C-alpha positions in Angstrom: 93.7 110.6 80.7 94.1 107.8 82.6 97.7 108.1 82.8 99.9 105.0 82.8 98.2 101.8 82.6 99.6 98.6 83.8 98.7 96.2 80.7 100.5 92.9 81.8 100.6 92.2 85.4 103.4 90.7 87.2 103.4 86.9 88.5 101.3 87.3 91.3 104.1 84.4 92.8 107.0 86.3 92.2 105.8 89.9 92.5 102.5 91.4 94.5 101.4 94.8 94.9 101.1 97.6 91.3 97.6 98.0 91.9 98.7 100.9 94.6 99.2 104.2 91.9 100.0 106.9 93.1 99.5 109.5 91.0 101.9 113.1 91.7 101.1 115.8 89.7 103.8 118.6 88.6 104.6 121.0 91.0 103.9 124.4 89.2 106.5 127.7 88.9 109.2 124.7 89.8 110.0 123.1 87.0 108.4 119.8 88.1 106.9 117.1 86.5 104.1 114.8 87.1 104.7 111.1 87.4 103.0 107.7 88.6 104.2 105.6 91.1 103.3 102.0 91.2 105.0 99.5 94.3 105.6 96.1 94.2 106.6 93.6 97.3 108.5 90.3 95.5 106.9 87.7 97.5 109.1 84.2 95.8 112.3 83.5 94.0 111.9 83.8 89.8 111.3 86.5 86.8 108.6 88.5 85.8 107.8 90.9 83.2 105.3 94.3 83.7 103.7 96.3 81.1 102.9 99.9 81.3 101.2 101.5 78.3 100.2 105.5 78.0 98.4 106.2 75.0 101.3 104.9 72.1 103.9 104.9 74.9 104.6 101.7 76.1 107.4 100.9 78.8 108.3 97.2 79.4 110.8 96.2 82.2 111.3 92.5 83.7 112.1 91.7 87.6 114.4 88.7 88.9 114.4 87.8 92.6 116.6 85.6 94.0 115.3 82.5 95.9 116.7 83.6 99.8 119.8 81.8 100.3 
């Protein structure tokens, strides 16, 4: 299982990173759930959308980065 895959990457002028996927397995006997973590860094103002897929599941989110001012 490849887990979650980034099928639509963010605009690199707005967000950087995301390719350093971290996987945290579930903890046996503690009711923990395995999860994936993608980390991004805001690098410039603008709006961008990211899409992650896992099999038939899809998760899309939009990030708005404000200009410094």
